[in-house]
C-alpha positions in Angstrom: -26.1 22.7 -17.2 -24.7 21.5 -13.9 -26.6 22.5 -10.8 -24.5 24.4 -8.2 -23.7 22.5 -5.1 -26.1 23.4 -2.4 -25.1 24.3 1.1 -26.6 21.1 2.6 -24.3 18.9 0.6 -21.2 20.8 1.7 -22.5 20.9 5.3 -22.8 17.1 5.3 -19.2 16.7 3.9 -17.8 19.0 6.6 -19.8 17.3 9.4 -18.6 13.9 8.3 -15.0 15.1 8.1 -15.3 16.7 11.6 -16.8 13.5 13.0 -14.0 11.4 11.5 -11.3 13.7 12.9 -12.9 13.7 16.3 -13.1 9.9 16.4 -9.5 9.8 15.2 -8.3 12.1 17.9 -10.2 10.1 20.5 -8.6 6.9 19.3 -5.2 8.6 19.1 -5.3 9.6 22.7 -6.5 6.2 23.9 -4.0 3.8 25.4 -4.9 0.9 23.2 -2.6 -1.7 21.6 -3.9 -1.1 18.1 -3.2 2.6 18.6 0.3 1.9 19.7 0.9 -0.3 16.7 -0.6 2.4 14.4 1.7 5.0 16.0 4.7 2.8 15.5 3.9 2.1 11.8 3.0 5.7 11.2 6.3 6.9 12.7 8.1 4.3 10.6 6.4 5.6 7.4 7.2 9.2 8.2 10.8 8.4 9.0 11.2 6.4 5.8 9.8 9.2 3.7 12.1 11.7 5.3 15.1 9.4 4.8 14.2 8.9 1.1 13.8 12.6 0.7 17.2 13.4 2.1 18.8 10.5 0.3 17.4 11.8 -3.0 18.6 15.3 -2.2 22.2 13.9 -1.6 22.4 11.2 -4.2 19.7 12.2 -6.7 22.1 13.8 -9.2 24.3 10.7 -9.1 21.4 8.4 -9.8 20.1 10.6 -12.5 23.5 10.8 -14.2 23.9 7.0 -14.0 20.5 6.6 -15.7 20.9 9.3 -18.3 24.6 8.9 -19.3 26.0 11.7 -21.4 27.3 10.5 -24.8 26.8 10.4 -28.5 25.1 7.0 -28.8 21.6 5.8 -28.2 19.0 7.1 -25.9 20.9 6.4 -22.7 24.4 6.9 -24.1 24.9 3.4 -25.5 25.9 2.6 -29.0 22.9 2.0 -31.3 22.6 -1.4 -32.9 21.2 -0.1 -36.2 21.4 3.1 -38.2 19.2 5.8 -36.6 17.0 6.0 -39.7 16.3 2.2 -39.8 14.6 0.1 -37.3 15.9 -3.4 -36.4 13.3 -5.0 -38.7 14.0 -2.8 -41.7 17.8 -3.2 -41.6 17.7 -7.0 -41.7 14.9 -7.2 -44.3 17.1 -5.9 -47.2 20.0 -8.3 -46.6 20.1 -11.8 -48.1 19.6 -14.7 -45.7 22.9 -15.8 -44.2 23.6 -19.4 -43.7 26.3 -21.1 -41.6 29.1 -22.7 -43.5 31.7 -24.8 -41.8 
């Protein structure tokens, strides 16, 4: 049977998380070049994710309809190459070998 987590373990996790966050805030408020680069890259990441989100909201149905075309054919709306009950290997196995005649 699993032993329940003791309070000391959870306390250490919370303390390490608080320490990490306080160091992060101290670094964030510092006027350092690496912090400036981080802020620029972090802003670019957030801006890109927001742009992808809004683009998907606007064009998502169009992209989805292009991928899953409506039709009576194969999985994505195309015409199947073989009968639905036969795989590609089974359909050619029963036929005689064809040779090229000029």
